Structures are given as structure tokens and as C-alpha cells.
C-alpha positions as CSV (number, residue, x, y, z in Angstrom):
1,M,0.0,0.0,0.0
2,D,1.4,3.4,-1.0
3,L,1.0,5.5,2.1
4,K,3.0,8.4,0.6
5,K,0.5,8.6,-2.3
6,I,-2.4,8.8,0.2
7,L,-0.7,11.7,2.1
8,N,0.3,13.5,-1.1
9,S,-3.4,13.4,-2.2
10,L,-4.3,15.3,1.0
11,E,-1.8,18.1,0.7
12,N,-3.5,21.5,1.0
13,C,-6.7,19.6,1.9
14,P,-9.8,21.9,1.4
15,C,-10.9,21.0,5.0
16,G,-8.0,23.2,6.2
17,R,-6.3,20.6,8.4
18,K,-2.9,19.0,7.9
19,H,-3.3,15.2,7.8
20,T,-0.7,12.8,9.1
21,I,-0.1,9.0,9.3
22,A,2.0,7.3,11.9
23,T,2.1,3.9,10.1
24,E,5.3,3.6,8.2
25,L,4.8,0.4,6.3
26,V,2.0,-1.8,5.1
27,E,2.8,-5.0,3.3
28,I,0.2,-7.5,2.1
29,G,1.1,-10.4,-0.1
30,S,1.5,-14.1,-0.5
31,G,4.3,-15.6,1.5
32,V,4.7,-12.7,3.9
33,S,4.6,-15.1,6.9
34,G,8.0,-16.4,6.0
35,R,9.5,-12.9,5.5
36,V,8.3,-11.1,8.6
37,G,11.8,-11.1,10.2
38,E,13.4,-9.8,7.0
39,I,10.7,-7.1,6.5
40,L,10.9,-5.8,10.1
41,A,14.7,-5.9,10.0
42,G,14.7,-3.9,6.8
43,A,12.3,-1.4,8.4
44,G,14.7,-0.9,11.3
45,F,12.3,-2.4,13.8
46,P,13.8,-3.1,17.3
47,K,15.2,-6.6,17.8
48,S,13.8,-7.3,21.3
49,L,10.1,-8.0,21.0
50,L,7.1,-9.1,23.0
51,L,4.9,-11.3,20.8
52,V,1.3,-11.5,21.8
53,S,-1.2,-13.9,20.3
54,D,-3.7,-16.7,21.0
55,R,-3.3,-20.4,20.1
56,N,-5.6,-20.3,17.1
57,A,-4.0,-17.2,15.5
58,L,-0.5,-18.4,16.1
59,A,-1.3,-21.8,14.5
60,A,-2.7,-19.9,11.5
61,A,0.4,-17.8,11.2
62,S,2.8,-20.7,10.7
63,G,6.3,-19.5,10.0
64,V,6.1,-16.1,11.6
65,V,8.0,-17.0,14.8
66,E,10.7,-18.9,12.9
67,S,11.1,-16.0,10.5
68,L,11.6,-13.6,13.4
69,E,14.1,-15.8,15.2
70,S,16.1,-16.5,12.0
71,A,16.4,-12.7,11.5
72,G,17.9,-12.3,14.9
73,F,14.9,-11.1,16.9
74,S,14.7,-12.1,20.5
75,L,11.1,-13.0,21.5
76,K,9.2,-12.9,24.8
77,K,5.8,-14.5,24.3
78,L,2.3,-14.1,25.8
79,I,0.0,-16.6,24.2
80,Y,-3.7,-16.6,25.3
81,D,-5.8,-19.7,24.9
82,N,-8.5,-17.8,23.1
83,M,-8.7,-14.1,22.9
84,M,-12.4,-13.2,22.8
85,Y,-12.6,-9.6,23.7
86,A,-10.2,-6.8,24.9
87,K,-10.4,-5.9,28.6
88,I,-8.4,-3.4,30.6
89,E,-7.0,-6.3,32.7
90,Q,-5.4,-7.8,29.6
91,V,-3.9,-4.4,28.6
92,R,-2.3,-4.3,32.0
93,E,-0.9,-7.9,31.5
94,V,0.8,-6.8,28.3
95,E,2.1,-3.6,29.8
96,A,3.7,-5.5,32.6
97,L,5.7,-7.6,30.1
98,C,6.9,-4.5,28.1
99,E,9.5,-3.4,30.6
100,D,12.5,-5.2,29.1
101,V,11.5,-5.2,25.4
102,E,11.8,-2.5,22.7
103,G,8.8,-3.4,20.6
104,V,5.5,-5.4,20.5
105,I,4.1,-7.6,17.7
106,S,0.6,-8.9,17.9
107,V,-0.3,-11.9,15.8
108,G,-4.0,-12.1,15.2
109,T,-7.0,-9.8,14.6
110,G,-9.4,-7.7,16.7
111,S,-9.0,-7.9,20.4
112,V,-5.4,-9.1,20.6
113,N,-4.4,-6.1,18.4
114,D,-6.4,-3.7,20.6
115,I,-4.8,-4.7,23.9
116,C,-1.3,-4.4,22.3
117,R,-2.2,-1.1,20.7
118,V,-3.0,0.4,24.1
119,A,-0.2,-1.3,26.0
120,S,2.6,-0.4,23.5
121,Y,1.4,3.2,23.3
122,R,1.4,3.6,27.1
123,R,4.9,2.0,27.4
124,G,6.3,3.9,24.4
125,K,7.1,0.8,22.4
126,K,7.1,0.3,18.6
127,F,4.1,-1.8,17.5
128,C,3.6,-4.2,14.6
129,I,0.5,-6.2,13.6
130,F,0.6,-9.4,11.7
131,A,-3.0,-10.0,10.7
132,T,-4.4,-13.5,10.5
133,A,-8.0,-12.7,9.3
134,P,-9.6,-9.8,7.5
135,S,-12.3,-9.6,10.2
136,M,-12.4,-5.9,11.3
137,D,-11.3,-2.4,10.3
138,G,-9.1,-1.5,13.2
139,F,-5.7,-2.6,11.9
140,A,-4.6,0.9,11.0
141,S,-6.7,2.7,13.6
142,D,-5.3,5.0,16.3
143,T,-8.2,4.1,18.7
144,A,-8.9,0.8,20.5
145,P,-12.2,-0.3,22.0
146,I,-11.4,-1.6,25.5
147,V,-13.9,-3.0,28.1
148,E,-13.7,-1.6,31.6
149,N,-16.4,-1.9,34.2
150,N,-18.6,-3.7,31.6
151,F,-18.5,-0.5,29.5
152,K,-16.8,-0.3,26.1
153,N,-14.7,2.9,25.8
154,S,-12.5,4.0,22.9
155,Y,-8.9,4.7,23.9
156,F,-7.0,7.1,21.7
157,V,-3.5,5.7,21.1
158,E,-1.3,5.5,18.0
159,Q,-1.3,3.6,14.8
160,P,1.0,0.6,14.5
161,S,4.3,1.4,12.8
162,V,4.1,-1.7,10.6
163,I,1.1,-3.8,9.4
164,L,1.8,-7.1,7.7
165,A,-0.6,-9.7,6.2
166,D,-0.1,-12.9,4.2
167,T,-2.9,-13.3,1.7
168,A,-2.5,-17.1,1.9
169,V,-3.3,-16.9,5.7
170,L,-6.1,-14.4,5.1
171,A,-7.7,-16.5,2.4
172,K,-7.9,-19.5,4.7
173,A,-9.4,-17.6,7.6
174,P,-12.8,-19.0,8.8
175,V,-15.7,-17.7,6.7
176,E,-17.3,-16.3,9.8
177,L,-14.3,-14.0,10.4
178,K,-14.1,-12.8,6.8
179,A,-17.9,-12.1,6.8
180,A,-17.4,-10.2,10.1
181,G,-14.9,-8.0,8.3
182,F,-17.4,-7.4,5.6
183,G,-20.0,-6.4,8.2
184,D,-17.6,-4.0,9.8
185,M,-17.0,-2.3,6.5
186,I,-20.6,-2.1,5.4
187,A,-21.2,0.1,8.4
188,K,-19.2,2.9,6.9
189,Y,-22.2,4.1,4.9
190,I,-24.0,4.9,8.1
191,G,-20.8,6.3,9.8
192,I,-20.3,8.8,6.9
193,L,-24.0,9.8,7.0
194,D,-24.1,10.4,10.8
195,W,-20.9,12.4,10.4
196,R,-22.5,14.6,7.7
197,I,-25.5,15.1,9.9
198,A,-23.3,16.3,12.8
199,N,-21.5,18.7,10.5
200,L,-24.9,20.2,9.3
201,L,-26.4,20.4,12.8
202,I,-23.6,21.5,15.1
203,D,-20.7,22.4,12.7
204,E,-18.7,19.3,13.7
205,Y,-15.5,19.0,11.7
206,Y,-16.0,17.0,8.5
207,C,-13.5,16.2,5.7
208,P,-14.9,15.1,2.3
209,A,-11.5,13.8,1.2
210,I,-11.2,11.5,4.2
211,A,-14.8,10.3,3.6
212,D,-13.8,9.5,0.0
213,I,-10.8,7.5,1.2
214,T,-13.0,5.5,3.5
215,M,-15.6,4.8,0.8
216,Q,-12.8,3.7,-1.5
217,G,-12.2,0.9,1.0
218,V,-15.9,0.1,1.1
219,N,-16.3,0.0,-2.7
220,K,-13.3,-2.3,-2.9
221,I,-14.9,-4.7,-0.5
222,V,-18.4,-4.5,-1.9
223,A,-17.2,-5.3,-5.4
224,L,-15.8,-8.6,-3.9
225,A,-18.8,-9.5,-1.8
226,D,-19.4,-12.8,-3.6
227,K,-15.7,-13.8,-3.1
228,V,-15.6,-13.3,0.7
229,R,-16.6,-16.9,1.4
230,G,-14.0,-18.5,-0.9
231,E,-10.2,-18.9,-0.4
232,D,-9.2,-16.5,-3.1
233,E,-5.9,-14.8,-2.2
234,E,-6.5,-11.8,-4.4
235,A,-9.9,-11.1,-2.9
236,A,-8.5,-11.6,0.6
237,G,-5.8,-9.1,0.0
238,S,-8.2,-6.5,-1.5
239,I,-10.5,-6.9,1.5
240,M,-7.5,-6.4,3.8
241,E,-6.6,-3.2,1.9
242,G,-10.1,-1.9,2.3
243,L,-10.1,-2.6,6.0
244,I,-6.8,-0.8,6.4
245,L,-8.0,2.2,4.4
246,S,-10.8,2.6,6.9
247,G,-8.4,2.6,9.8
248,I,-6.2,5.2,8.0
249,G,-9.4,7.3,7.5
250,M,-9.8,7.4,11.3
251,K,-6.2,8.5,11.9
252,L,-6.5,11.2,9.2
253,A,-9.7,12.5,10.8
254,K,-8.3,12.1,14.4
255,C,-11.6,10.4,15.3
256,S,-13.6,7.3,14.5
257,R,-16.3,9.2,12.6
258,P,-15.3,7.9,9.1
259,A,-15.7,4.4,10.3
260,S,-18.6,4.2,12.7
261,G,-22.0,5.6,13.4
262,A,-25.2,4.5,15.2
263,E,-24.7,0.9,14.1
264,H,-21.4,0.5,16.0
265,V,-22.9,1.9,19.2
266,V,-25.9,-0.4,18.9
267,S,-23.4,-3.3,18.7
268,H,-21.5,-1.9,21.7
269,Y,-24.7,-1.8,23.8
270,W,-25.5,-5.4,23.0
271,E,-21.9,-6.4,23.8
272,C,-21.8,-4.5,27.1
273,Y,-25.2,-5.9,28.1
274,K,-23.9,-9.4,27.6
275,L,-20.5,-8.8,29.2
276,A,-22.2,-7.5,32.4
277,R,-24.0,-10.9,32.5
278,G,-21.0,-13.0,31.7
279,I,-22.1,-13.9,28.2
280,W,-19.8,-14.0,25.2
281,P,-21.1,-11.3,22.8
282,E,-20.1,-12.7,19.4
283,F,-17.5,-11.3,16.9
284,H,-17.5,-7.5,16.7
285,G,-18.0,-7.3,12.9
286,K,-20.7,-9.9,13.0
287,K,-22.8,-7.8,15.4
288,V,-22.0,-4.6,13.6
289,G,-23.2,-6.1,10.3
290,V,-26.5,-7.0,11.8
291,A,-26.8,-3.6,13.4
292,S,-26.0,-2.0,10.1
293,V,-28.8,-3.7,8.4
294,L,-31.2,-2.5,11.1
295,I,-30.0,1.1,11.2
296,N,-29.9,1.3,7.4
297,R,-33.5,0.2,7.3
298,I,-34.6,2.5,10.1
299,Y,-33.0,5.5,8.5
300,H,-34.6,4.9,5.2
301,N,-38.0,4.4,6.8
302,I,-37.6,7.7,8.7
303,A,-36.7,9.5,5.5
304,D,-39.7,8.0,3.7
305,R,-42.3,8.5,6.4
306,V,-41.2,11.7,8.2
307,V,-41.6,14.6,5.8
308,D,-41.5,17.4,8.4
309,I,-40.5,17.7,12.0
310,D,-41.2,20.1,15.0
311,P,-38.2,19.3,17.3
312,I,-38.3,20.2,21.0
313,P,-35.5,20.5,23.5
314,D,-34.2,17.0,24.5
315,P,-36.9,15.4,26.7
316,T,-34.7,12.5,27.9
317,D,-35.9,10.8,31.1
318,W,-32.5,10.1,32.7
319,D,-34.0,7.7,35.3
320,E,-35.4,5.7,32.4
321,V,-32.0,5.7,30.6
322,K,-30.1,4.6,33.7
323,A,-32.5,1.7,34.2
324,A,-31.4,0.4,30.8
325,F,-27.8,0.0,31.9
326,D,-26.1,-2.3,34.4
327,P,-25.2,-0.5,37.7
328,S,-21.4,-1.0,36.9
329,Q,-21.8,1.0,33.8
330,L,-23.6,4.1,35.2
331,E,-20.5,6.1,36.2
332,D,-19.0,5.9,32.7
333,L,-22.5,6.5,31.1
334,M,-23.0,9.7,33.0
335,K,-19.5,11.0,32.3
336,L,-20.4,10.9,28.6
337,N,-23.7,12.8,29.3
338,T,-22.6,15.5,31.6
339,P,-23.1,17.6,29.6
340,T,-25.0,15.6,27.0
341,I,-24.4,16.1,23.3
342,T,-27.9,17.4,22.6
343,D,-27.1,20.5,24.7
344,K,-25.4,21.7,21.5
345,V,-28.5,21.2,19.3
346,D,-30.8,24.1,18.3
347,P,-34.3,22.6,17.6
348,A,-34.9,25.3,15.0
349,R,-31.7,24.4,13.2
350,L,-32.6,20.7,13.3
351,K,-36.0,21.5,11.7
352,R,-34.3,23.7,9.1
353,I,-31.8,21.0,7.9
354,W,-34.3,18.1,8.0
355,P,-34.9,18.2,4.2
356,E,-31.2,17.9,3.6
357,V,-30.9,15.1,6.1
358,R,-33.6,13.2,4.2
359,R,-31.8,13.8,1.0
360,L,-28.5,12.6,2.3
361,I,-30.0,9.4,3.6
362,K,-31.2,8.5,0.1
363,E,-27.9,9.7,-1.4
364,I,-25.4,7.9,0.9
365,L,-27.1,4.7,2.1
366,P,-27.8,1.6,0.0
367,T,-31.4,0.6,-0.2
368,D,-32.5,-2.2,2.2
369,E,-32.6,-4.6,-0.8
370,E,-29.0,-3.7,-1.8
371,M,-27.8,-4.0,1.8
372,M,-29.4,-7.5,2.1
373,R,-28.0,-8.6,-1.2
374,M,-24.4,-7.6,-0.3
375,M,-24.5,-9.1,3.1
376,K,-25.9,-12.4,1.9
377,A,-23.4,-12.6,-1.0
378,A,-20.6,-12.2,1.6
379,G,-22.1,-15.0,3.8
380,A,-22.8,-12.4,6.6
381,V,-25.7,-12.8,9.0
382,T,-28.4,-10.2,8.9
383,E,-30.9,-10.9,11.8
384,P,-30.6,-10.1,15.5
385,A,-31.3,-13.7,16.3
386,D,-28.2,-14.7,14.4
387,V,-26.1,-12.9,17.0
388,H,-28.3,-14.1,19.9
389,V,-30.1,-10.8,20.4
390,S,-33.6,-11.3,21.9
391,D,-36.5,-9.0,21.1
392,E,-36.1,-7.4,24.5
393,L,-32.4,-6.7,24.0
394,L,-33.0,-5.5,20.4
395,E,-35.5,-2.9,21.7
396,K,-33.2,-1.8,24.6
397,G,-30.2,-1.5,22.2
398,L,-32.1,0.6,19.7
399,K,-33.6,2.9,22.3
400,Y,-30.7,3.5,24.6
401,H,-27.4,2.9,22.6
402,S,-26.9,6.6,21.6
403,Y,-26.4,7.6,25.3
404,M,-23.1,5.6,25.2
405,R,-21.3,8.2,23.2
406,Y,-20.9,12.0,23.4
407,R,-21.7,12.1,19.7
408,I,-24.5,13.4,17.3
409,L,-26.2,10.4,15.8
410,L,-29.5,10.5,14.0
411,T,-30.8,8.0,16.6
412,R,-29.9,10.4,19.4
413,L,-32.0,13.1,17.9
414,L,-35.2,11.1,17.7
415,P,-36.5,12.0,21.2
416,M,-36.2,15.7,20.2
417,M,-38.1,14.9,17.0
418,Q,-40.8,13.1,19.2
419,L,-40.2,9.9,17.3
420,D,-40.0,6.3,18.7
421,I,-37.3,4.4,16.9
422,M,-39.3,1.1,17.3
423,D,-41.9,2.5,14.9
424,F,-39.4,2.4,12.1
425,V,-37.9,-1.0,12.5
426,K,-40.2,-2.4,9.8
């Protein structure tokens, strides 16, 4: 991937900001597993490393350890049995092992990368990812979702210096993981829309050039939807590139706006609800894909059925909101809502921009039929039941998710518009 070309295209960006990337090298190709040591040595990566993985990912990445050792790297290892989700306790475990190493390499995808991203940043260590599945869009991100007190918060850190992926490994990844990556990318339609709405409503920063880079990644993956389920190396490499572009978009914007909107927060609500009850919450992208189908349909239904609005000041009943969360989550919840984001919203301005919001929904989002076709072609699940979300949890997630972020989402504005989100699910 030509990172210099991306940066050069953003010189003198019309948004007025200077855009930077911390990642120095991205290499995706067949046989990369056996060249990891050579690549990192050539990039001047430090020779004393902590390698963090789990047993499944390390087995998939055959040759990586041998390549590093042959190239003269000394390795300390932390291998989990099965890394399901990233918790603050695991971040601290990695941090504790960073004292006598100069760099960290995570072998895997998703949660193992996230705990290493935070730990390496906190300890000031160089960080490399070797990806084993194209299952999520956070490889090049400078944020990491970490669970603490049963609440999922985004930690702002730094991008990895190096991202490596072997297309032979990616192609052989379980279909469920590849479909999860597809679901994570399909969410960008909604992320970009919610970002545009925030810009219109409260003048939140928005960069069309970054949105375009993100959508390049989406378009690349959507074009390959019917190849996600196969073991096609070219398709796997292209999907990985699209996922990395999304992470780069987040870094360039200095926020997660280009990559996530209401659909991600719905997924986070489901996840935190289950974690508080000791239930495994399913793969991130798998849940996000299902939430994307739902939010995409809801937004289209709102645009079709609500021609005019008469917004009022936010009427939120905070006792009702608090009752929808576990007691362990309330401190973090209220930190994000003191003040709450709708304090910035002028009801008259919301009414004024509503025709443009309706137009953007139709311009940016795929139709429900298009969304379902893409998801099914990729082998991705589409129904709440497919991710073990009951009717009760579905309703709670849709009604209360938006309070988990200090962020303008169309779903957060519905109480002001005197609309019940459940009226638009079908």
C-alpha cells in the first residue's frame, strides 16, 4: 500500500487541516509469513520483542515465529488460549511484560491487536501487527475499544508502525471471520451519514477527502462480496486493503467518525449488556453487520415517512436511561452525558436542515434490498437472532445505545423529534 501517495493526495486539503499518518509500512502479499523477520529488520524495527497472540491465531500464522528468530529477533511470548474480547485487565498484563523489550508484535486480529495497541502506546514501544484474518477495520486505527467496568470505551492511542498480512493466511481464515470484516466495512455508509448530519447540525468537523478514502475501501470490498466466502488470495488481499484504508481514515480525521455511526454503538450496547452478565457477545464485525442492516432500514423508513418535524429540547428521562444499563456502567455513562451532546442542538436548526438530512439518507445509504444482497453474498448474517439478540435486547439497544457516546447520531435526535425508533424497524 502506497502511504505516501495517500498523504500526497491530501496536501493542502480543502478542509483546512494537515493530515498525518504514523504507520510507516503496510505489506500485504503471498508468503509474507516467512518474510516477517526480513521485513521488520529492513524497516529498522527493534530486535527485542514481545509477541502476543492466542493459540488459534498463532497456528494460522505458521512461519512467523521462525522467521523472526532467523532474522535475529529475541522474543518474549504471551499466548492466550482464546482471545475473545479486549479488557483493561489484559492491557495491564501486556504492559507488565513490556519493561524489558523494545517493541511489540501482535499476531491475530481484533482484540489481541487492541490490547497491544494500548499497552505499547502507554509504554512507548514500537508496535507491529501481523494480521491473520480480515475480520475488522481497526488494523490501522489510532483508537482501541477496551472493556472496563462492563463498558466499552474508545482509547486514543497511536497507529502501528508496521502492518503485515499474508494473503494465503487471510484467504484460509474462517468464513465467519471474513464475513465479520465485511459487516464491519458495510457500516461505513452509516458512519459517513451520521458524520455529515453532525456537520450540518452543530458544525462538527467533516472532511470530504477522508470520507472519500473510507468509501474507496468500502467500494473495494463491496465489489468482492461474492468472493468473501472463498479462499481467493487476491480477494482476501483486497479486502484487507479496504479494512486498512478505513483505519487510515480514522487516523487522518483524528476520530472514529469515518468508520462508525449508530450501528457500532448499537453493537456496543449489545456487547456490554452481555458482558455484564458473563455472556460471550459474538464477533465485533458480525454484530456490527446485523446492526448496520437494522439502522440502514430504520434511517430509510424515517426519511420516507417523516416529511416534516417540529423538534423540541431534548426530553430525555434520565432515570429511564439509567435503568437500561447495568449499575457497573452508570459512572461511565453519566460522564459521557454531563453535559449531554444534545445541549449543542438548536431545535430550530434541526428543523431547518431536515430536508437535507432526508436527501443525504437517500444519497449515501444503500437501499434495504441492496444491503441485504451484499450481506448475503458475503455470507454475513443479517438478523438479531443470528447474534443471539432477543426482542427485548433489540429494543433496549435501539432505544438507549446513543447515550453511550458523546456524539451526534440521528438516533440520538429522535427524542427531540418526538419519534419512537421502534416505529421504524419495519
